N, C-alpha and C positions, 0 to 999 in steps of 0.2 A: 317460501321455497327460494329465491336467491341468492338470501344468503347461505343457505344447509348449501346449495351447488359449489358457494365461495370456501366453500371449509373444507370441501372434497379435495384431492389431489386428480392433476387435469390427465396424470399421463399414469401409466401401469411405471409404480415403484420401484428401483433398486432391492432384491432380495436383500434380507438380512442378512447371508452367509457373505454377498457381493460385497454391499457394504464393512463387516467386516471387514474383509480383505483387504480392501481398498483404502479404507482408513487406518485399518491395523499396519499394515506394512508401511505408511506411508509414517505414522507416529513413530513407531521402529528406525526408519531412516531418518527421521527427524532427531532420533534423539542417537545414532549411532554420528552425524554429521556435526552433532552441537557438540557431541563429546570429546570427537578430535578438533575442534576450531577452540576448546578451552583448553584441549591439553598441549597445541602444534604450537610455535610460533619464532621466534625471530631472535626472542629475548634471554635464550638460554634454561629457562623454565619448564623441566621434562615434566613429562606425561604422568610419571608415576606422583612426581610434588604437585602437580593441580588437581589429580583427582583426589590427594590426602585432602589436599584443602578445601575442596569443596566439600568434600564429604563433613569434615570437622566443622566448617561454615555452618553449616546446614540442619546435619544432622547432631552434633558434637561428638562424631565418631572419630577415633586415634586422638596421639597428641602433635603438637607440634615439634617436627623433628626438621624444617625450613627459613631459610634468612628470611625477617620480614619484609625484604624488599620481593621476595617471592609471590608470598599472599599481598601485597598490593596489585601484583602484577596482572593477577589471576583472580581476583576480587574485586576490584577497582578497575582493571582496563578490558581483561578479555571475555571474564562473563559479562557483564553489563554489554558488551560490545554484540556478545553471541544472541543475548536476550533482545536488544533494537534488532537483531537483525529476523529473529522470529517475527516481534510483532507488527514491523513495519511491510515484512515479505507477508503476511498473513494478510492484515489491510489493504492494502495494494491490491491484493490478489482477490480478495475478497470486496472491495469497491469495484474493479474490471470487470468481475461475476455479473453483478448489478447492473452496471452500464451497459454490457452487453446485450443482456435480456430485457433493459427500459427501450433503448433503442433499434433492438432487434440489428444488429451490427457486429460480426465477428471480428471487426479492429477496433471494438472501443475501447478505452484504456480508461483507468480514474480521474488522468488531465482531460478529459473530451471538454469539457465545461467550464475548464478554466479555471481547478483549481494548483496546477502546477504554476502557474501565471502568474497568478493575485499570490501565493506563498513568495511566490522569486521574488514579487517587487516591493512584498513587503520585508524579506528578509536584506535583502539590495540597500532598501533606505537603511535600514538601523543597520549595518556595517559604512553605510557611509557618509549620513549625515553628522554634521558636527558636536551639534549639542548631546549626540546618543552615541557617541566615542566612550566618554570616561563613566558611565555607566553599563556599560556590556555587561559587565559580571554581576550584573546584580540582578538577581534571580527572583523572579515570582511564579510561586509554587516550584520551585526546580529549576525553573527554564531563564534566560539568558533572554536579553532583548530582543534579539533576531530571533529567538524562535515564538516568542512570542509574537512580535510580527509577523512574520510566517503565517502562524496560523491562523492569525486575525486576517491579513491577507489573503489567504485560501478560503475562509468560509463568507468575506464580505464579499469575493469573486462570482461564487457558487447564487449570493444575494441577486448580485448586480445579472448576473444573464440568468438566471427567474424570473427579474420584472419584465426584463427586455424583453424576452421571450411569452410572455403569458399575455394572451388575450381574451376576449372576451367567453369565448368557448372553451378554453382551458390552455395546455400548453402542449400546442401539435412538436411532436416530434424533429421534425426538420426546423424547426423554430429553433428550438431550442438549440438544437447544433448550430444552426446559423449564426446565433445569437452567442454560442459557447467560440468558436472561430473569432466571430468578431474582437470580442472582449479579452479573449488573449492575444490574439495579436495588436490590441492597444496597449495592452499592460507591458508584450512583450517587450516592444519598441520603449517603453518606459526605463523598462530593465536596460536595454543596451545603452539608452539617454544615458544611467547613472554610468554604466560598465565605461562609456566612453569619455565620463569625467570622475574618474574613480580614483586616478592617477597611483602612489602605491598600495591602494588597497586593491588591484586589480587581482590581484593573486590571491587573496582573501572570497573575491565576489566569485571569481569562478571557481574555489574551490566547494563553494555551496552548490555553487550552478549543477556541478559533475554529481553531486550525490557523496557522503561518507559518513556511516557508520564510528568514525574516528570518535568521534565527542561525546558517545553514547554516556549516559553514568545513570544509576539508581534514582535520584532524582528528578533526570528527563523521563524514565521511564515509568517512575509512576505519576505521572502528569498526562501519557500518551494512553498507557496500557489501561487505565479505564475506560476511555473515550472511546476507543478503538473495541474492546471488549463487548460493552456496550453497544456499539454499535451493531455487533458483528448477531450480538443476540437477538435482538428487535428485528433485523433485516432477515433470519432465521427465521423470525415466528411468523414472518409472511412467504416463506416458499409458493405455499400453493398460488399465491397471487401473483410472483414470481413468474411459476409456471404459465399462470392462464393468459397473463400476459404477451408470454412469447406467438400465443394465437392473433394476434393483434388488436388494438384498442375496445375496436365494434363485437370482436366474440368475445374480451374480458367481461364488456357491459353489459352481455348476456347471459356471464354465467356468478354476473352477480357482485363483481369489482368497480369501488367507484377510482375508474380509471383518475382521474385529475390527482383525490387523493395521495392515493398511492404512489404515484411519480413522487407529488412532492414529497412525503415522507421518505420512499425509497433514497430518493436522490438525495434528502439533506443528512440522510445516514449512511449512505456512502460517500460524501463528503465530506460530513466531519472526523471518518474514519482515516479519510486521505489527507486532511487536513493535517490530525493528529499524528499521522504519523511523517508529513513532509516537513512538518516545524522539530524532528532530533536527526532527521537523517537527510537533508537535502530534498532533491530532483532525482530518484532513481525512477528510468525508465525500464519498458518494456516487461516488467516482473507482473502487472496487472491486466498487462494483455497476451502475453505467450501462456502464463498457466488457464488459465480459464477454459481457452479456446481448446490447449489442446487436455484436457479433460473432459470440457465438452464432446470432443473429437471419439474419447476413450471411454466412456463412462454414459452418455447421452447427457441429455437436456437438462431431467430432473432435479432441483436446487435440493431437494432435502439431502443427496450426497453431494452434489456439484459444488453447494455452499461450503458444510465445513474441510472437500476435499480441494478445493481450491485455498484454504486458509493453510492446512499442512504441509503442502507443498507445494505454495508461495513461500515460505519458512523457510521448506527444506530450501528450494534455490537460494533466495538471497542471504543463508546465510554461510552456505556453501558459496556463495559468487563472493564473497567478501570474504571469503577464510582464501580464495584466488588471491582478491586483493592486495592482502594483506604480504602475502608469501611473495608475491609480485613486486615486494619494493612499496606499499602503501600507498600504491593508485588508489584514486576514488573506485569505488564498488560502482556508481554508476558508468564506468568505461566498462566495468567485465560484461553487466547487465545489456550494456546497448550491443559489444561483442555478441553478444549468446545473442539474442533479443532483433539485431538489426537481420541475416540473416532468415528468422523466423518469420518476417514481419513481409519480406520480400516472395519468400516460399508460400506465403497465405495470399498474397497479391497474384502472381502465377498463378495458383491455384484456383482462388475465385474466377480471373479470367478465363482460363480454363473450361470451367463448371460453363460458365455463363456463353462461350460458344458450343459447349458441348448440348446445351441445351436450344 
């Protein structure tokens, strides 16, 4: 009986028509933004040539009438960058949705338990350790040493946080948050120390920390895409457990959910998606905070719709932000998302205070 109860949705689900409108509209918007991002740039490749190159490479349609340099710009630079924006934006938004549900906190984001700090320390160490500098161009599964260290650092940070927070009776949410804050602070201090001694590598360190999709490539996408997609699929299969956890751990237990097991699995999957995204883009803030919360306000808390919608609209936001970053002279996309997300965070904080005062 308990297992059967856990298998049923906790709230009345969204209608097929509503889901079609939300997801279909998001996919149309994403397609339009992606097409504009591939076609527009400062290199002088026109929209017609960009469309012809993509159609020729993907479907074999048409014959080349453009310079080889134009094909390199579109196929090797613009398109991987757009695909990376879609992938990283979707992964961060999905992870943010999970953490906001697990922690029952609308201000939680994918980095709340140390993923960004661990990835940053790993990446900065790879950039600065003299013995690694000669082999930064050597790849592993298409990644450079910086990306490998960033991914490993993000995963290890989450493991440390969970180990510290774990008690005999489980992993309390408050303890998990406090452990995440403490470990993040310690790792951030390590990053600051490395920056202090970085010398002429400081510019490269700051560039990575601000987040950028400029280094996107097909091999890097080939590494990150399976991890993020697999994480999303496994998280989506657990939508009813996330719905149950929104009610509180005690209520979820009564509904037959193994709360501690689900927290470990969901945290691990969200951290895996976050680490894979951060490894190829650096730390890009606010996407995993803004998108899930806005969609929850607009469409409700049911994760059957909220999870896929977060991925679609998270991809839209990051691709659009990266287009703005490119047209603004190649500034880091993390700066653009911060400019967009910080006002929203302040509004969210003000709204939370007003609701508490009203109650």
